[in-house]
N, C-alpha and C positions, 0 to 999 in steps of 0.2 A: 870213521874214528880220527884214519889216519888224513884225511882228505879236512879233519879240522885241524891237526892239531901241524903238518903242512903247515897251517893258511897261514895258521894263527905265528910258524915263528917268520914265516914269506911275512907280514906282516912290522912285528921287530927286527929286524931286519930291516926293514922301511924306517923307522922309527929312529932305530940305531944310526941310518948315516945321517937322516933329517938332522939330530940333535947330533953328530960330526959339525954338517958341515951352515951350524948355528941356524937351523932352515924352518926347525920344530925346536919350541922353546920344551921346559923338564913337562910344565903347567899343558902345553898341549898335550904331549906324551898324554901325559895324565887324566885330564878330558874327551880326550881319542879312545884310550880302553873301557870306559867307565860310561864312555855309550857305550861302545858295542857289546857287555853286560848289559845295559837294559836294553837292550837291546837283542837279547837274547831272551829277554824277560815278555816278547810280546808275541800277540800272533806272527806275527813275519817271519820268527827265522826260520818259519818251517818254507816259509819259501824264498827268501831270501836264503839258505841251507840245500835245497835242491835247485835253485842258480847256481851255487858253487859248486855242485856238485853235477849237475850236464852241466859246466864250464870246461869240470876240471878233467872228466870226459871226453869230450868234444875236441881240450885241447895232446889228449891221449892218443885220439887217434890221429886226427893232424900228427904227431909224431911218430906213428908206426908203434907205440910201447906196448 
């Protein structure tokens, strides 16, 4: 669960940066969020979650945390 919250915060920060830099408009952010919610409903959600968990573990082991 902590990984999901951290990823959510990271993506939210990236969206805010893109919106402030006028690289991503509000409709694009809404579509991206809706895509994430729709992707969560698919069978790929488990694979993506596993990939993100493995990536976080790899980064954690590299940084020594």
